[in-house]
C-alpha positions in Angstrom: 122.9 106.6 85.0 121.6 110.1 85.6 121.9 112.9 83.1 125.2 114.7 82.6 126.0 117.4 85.2 125.4 120.9 84.1 129.1 121.8 83.8 129.8 118.8 81.6 126.9 119.7 79.3 128.4 123.1 79.0 131.8 121.7 78.1 130.6 119.3 75.5 127.4 120.6 74.0 127.0 124.3 74.3 128.4 126.0 71.2 128.0 129.4 72.9 130.5 128.6 75.6 134.1 129.6 75.0 136.5 126.6 75.5 139.8 127.1 77.3 141.8 123.9 77.4 143.3 124.2 73.9 143.5 126.4 70.8 140.6 127.0 68.6 140.6 125.9 65.0 141.7 129.5 64.2 144.8 129.0 66.4 143.6 131.5 69.1 144.0 130.6 72.7 141.6 132.1 75.2 140.6 132.4 78.8 142.1 130.0 81.3 143.9 128.0 78.6 146.6 130.6 78.1 147.2 130.7 81.9 147.8 127.0 82.3 151.5 126.1 82.4 151.8 122.3 82.5 155.6 122.3 82.1 156.0 124.7 85.0 153.4 122.8 87.1 154.9 119.3 86.8 158.4 120.6 87.0 157.6 122.2 90.3 155.6 119.3 91.6 158.4 116.8 91.0 161.1 119.2 92.3 159.2 119.8 95.6 158.0 116.2 96.2 161.1 114.4 95.0 163.5 116.6 97.0 161.5 116.1 100.2 161.1 112.3 99.6 164.9 112.1 98.9 165.7 113.7 102.2 163.3 111.2 104.0 164.8 108.3 102.0 168.4 109.1 102.9 167.6 109.7 106.5 165.5 106.5 106.8 168.6 104.4 106.2 170.5 106.2 108.9 168.2 105.9 111.9 166.8 103.0 113.9 163.5 102.4 115.7 160.3 104.0 114.7 161.3 106.0 111.6 158.3 108.3 111.7 159.4 109.6 115.1 162.4 111.2 113.4 161.4 114.8 112.7 163.4 115.0 109.4 161.7 111.9 108.0 158.2 113.0 109.0 158.8 116.5 107.6 160.1 115.1 104.3 157.1 112.7 103.9 154.5 115.3 104.8 156.0 118.1 102.8 156.4 115.8 99.8 152.6 115.2 99.8 152.1 118.9 99.5 154.1 119.1 96.3 151.2 118.9 93.8 149.2 121.5 95.8 152.1 123.9 96.4 152.9 123.8 92.6 149.3 124.5 91.8 149.2 127.4 94.2 152.3 128.9 92.6 151.0 128.4 89.0 147.6 130.0 89.9 149.2 133.0 91.7 149.0 136.5 90.2 146.3 138.6 88.5 146.8 136.9 85.2 145.5 133.7 86.6 142.2 134.8 88.0 140.0 132.7 85.8 142.0 129.6 86.7 141.6 130.3 90.4 137.9 130.9 89.9 137.6 127.6 88.0 139.5 125.8 90.8 137.2 127.3 93.5 134.1 126.2 91.5 135.5 122.7 90.9 136.1 122.4 94.7 132.9 123.9 96.1 130.2 123.6 93.5 128.3 120.5 94.4 125.9 120.9 91.4 128.7 119.4 89.3 128.3 116.0 91.0 126.1 113.3 89.4 124.6 111.6 92.5 124.5 108.3 90.6 128.3 108.2 90.9 128.4 108.1 94.7 127.9 104.3 95.0 130.6 103.8 92.3 133.1 106.1 94.0 132.6 104.6 97.4 132.0 100.9 96.7 133.6 100.4 93.3 137.2 99.8 94.4 136.3 97.5 97.3 134.3 95.5 94.8 137.3 95.2 92.5 139.4 94.0 95.4 136.8 91.3 96.0 137.1 90.3 92.3 140.8 90.1 92.5 140.7 88.0 95.7 138.2 85.6 94.0 140.6 85.4 91.0 143.5 84.6 93.3 141.9 81.4 94.7 142.9 79.1 91.8 146.5 80.2 92.5 146.3 79.4 96.2 144.8 82.6 97.4 142.2 82.6 100.2 138.9 84.4 100.6 140.1 85.2 104.1 142.0 88.1 102.4 138.7 90.0 102.5 138.9 90.1 106.3 139.7 93.4 107.9 143.4 93.8 108.7 144.1 93.9 112.4 146.7 96.6 111.8 146.3 99.4 109.3 149.8 100.1 108.1 150.9 102.4 105.3 153.9 103.4 107.5 155.5 100.4 109.3 154.9 100.7 113.1 152.8 103.9 112.8 149.1 103.1 112.7 147.9 106.6 113.6 150.1 108.2 110.9 149.0 105.6 108.4 145.3 106.5 108.9 146.3 110.2 108.6 148.1 109.6 105.4 145.3 107.5 104.0 142.9 110.4 104.2 145.0 113.5 103.9 147.2 112.3 101.0 144.3 112.0 98.6 143.0 115.5 99.5 146.5 117.1 99.2 147.3 115.3 96.0 143.9 115.8 94.2 143.8 119.5 95.1 146.9 119.7 92.9 146.3 116.9 90.4 142.6 117.6 89.7 142.8 121.2 90.7 145.4 122.0 88.1 147.5 119.2 86.8 145.1 117.1 84.6 143.3 120.2 83.1 146.7 121.8 82.3 147.4 118.8 80.0 143.9 118.8 78.4 144.9 120.5 75.2 143.0 120.0 71.9 143.5 116.2 71.7 141.1 113.4 72.5 140.6 113.1 76.3 142.4 109.7 76.5 145.8 111.2 75.6 146.2 113.6 78.5 144.7 111.1 80.9 147.3 108.4 79.9 150.1 111.0 80.0 149.0 112.1 83.4 148.9 108.4 84.5 152.5 108.0 83.5 153.5 111.2 85.3 151.6 110.2 88.4 153.2 106.8 88.4 156.7 108.4 88.1 155.9 110.8 91.0 155.9 107.8 93.4 159.4 106.5 92.5 161.3 108.1 95.4 158.9 106.4 97.9 160.4 103.0 97.0 163.6 104.1 98.8 162.0 105.3 102.1 162.7 102.4 104.4 159.6 101.2 106.2 157.2 102.9 103.8 154.6 100.9 101.9 156.4 101.2 98.5 159.8 100.3 100.0 158.3 97.2 101.5 156.8 96.3 98.2 160.2 96.5 96.5 161.9 94.6 99.3 159.4 91.7 99.0 159.7 91.6 95.2 160.6 94.0 92.4 157.7 92.5 90.5 155.3 93.9 93.1 156.9 97.3 92.8 156.6 97.3 89.0 153.0 96.1 89.2 152.2 99.0 91.4 153.7 101.5 88.9 151.9 99.9 86.0 148.6 99.8 88.0 148.7 103.5 88.6 148.0 104.2 84.9 144.6 102.3 84.6 143.7 103.7 88.0 144.2 107.2 86.6 141.9 106.4 83.7 139.1 105.4 86.2 139.8 108.3 88.5 139.7 110.9 85.7 136.6 109.3 84.1 134.8 109.9 87.5 136.3 113.4 87.6 135.3 114.5 84.1 131.9 112.7 84.2 131.1 114.8 87.3 131.8 118.1 85.8 135.5 118.1 86.9 134.5 117.8 90.6 137.6 117.8 92.8 135.5 116.3 95.6 134.6 113.2 93.7 138.3 112.7 92.8 139.3 113.0 96.5 136.6 110.6 97.6 137.5 107.9 95.1 141.3 108.4 95.8 140.7 108.1 99.6 138.6 104.9 99.1 141.4 103.4 97.1 144.0 104.2 99.8 141.9 102.9 102.7 140.7 99.8 100.9 144.2 98.9 99.8 145.3 98.6 103.5 142.0 97.8 105.3 141.8 94.3 103.9 144.3 91.5 104.4 145.0 91.3 100.7 148.5 89.9 99.8 150.8 91.7 97.4 150.4 88.8 95.0 146.7 89.4 94.9 147.2 93.1 94.5 149.2 92.3 91.4 146.1 90.5 90.1 144.1 93.6 91.2 146.2 95.7 88.9 145.3 93.4 86.0 141.6 93.9 87.0 142.1 97.6 86.9 143.6 97.4 83.4 140.5 95.4 82.3 138.1 97.8 83.9 139.8 100.8 82.3 139.7 99.2 78.9 136.0 98.5 79.3 135.4 102.1 80.4 137.2 103.4 77.3 135.4 100.9 75.1 131.9 101.6 76.5 132.4 105.4 76.7 134.4 105.6 73.6 132.9 108.8 72.2 133.7 110.6 75.5 137.3 109.4 75.7 138.0 109.9 72.0 136.3 113.3 71.8 138.5 116.4 71.6 135.6 118.4 73.2 134.9 116.1 76.2 136.1 117.6 79.5 137.1 120.9 77.9 137.2 123.8 80.3 134.4 126.4 79.9 135.1 130.0 80.9 132.4 131.1 83.3 134.5 133.9 84.8 136.6 136.0 82.4 140.1 137.0 83.3 140.2 140.2 85.3 136.7 139.7 86.8 
């Protein structure tokens, strides 16, 4: 693996850098830290997304035919995806939040944060885990044919074009909010693993209304078996550990989080993997997350890893 990105070295090893994701030992809170409002952010995110998804869910049970041709359902689903980003924009608004906005811009545009050695992992890692899960399913009657490309890419039943659009736009919209503001707002002064796991639980809960939108991927999971729906919700947590490991190990690069999230979405539907095998996949994710935490124990258990350095002071 290549050397740590410059921004990560600043966050973990430069004693001259002021840290802003939690209070100092003296109790003082500085820079962007005092501007982060996790309660406000997650409250707004859930309020926006859940209300939009609720409208889509209710409407989906009162129309027939192609559900996504209904403007109210389409609007609800699309606006719901904007929840994390809209909440971030609200929380970063105003002159008091200039350093947070500056940090957001840097996380999004500064490619020097990215460790090039992570690109193969971000792009090929999840498809490789799917292959492992498919192989593990064969003793239970699964077939290697599950690795064949699906003839119809379908996140939304009967809407292939919209499914492709969601597969790529949803990760970008979500991560601009989640990685742009959400996870760093939880960073605090505790070991990194704590906010990561907390964020995983919150991200999992954020998906709950989608299980009631008829014809949507999550609703189809629930209709086939509540076990599959529960497995999905549990699987989001270890996936969060992996995603945020990539995010923090690349100097908090939003781009890397978006790329990995997009690969996860596309890979999940591009192959003919059964929901039973996906349940095995979630077990594989738990194992991989555990291995990551074990192998990079000092990083995950450090209270300094991933802390936010102030490169632009408030008011500048």
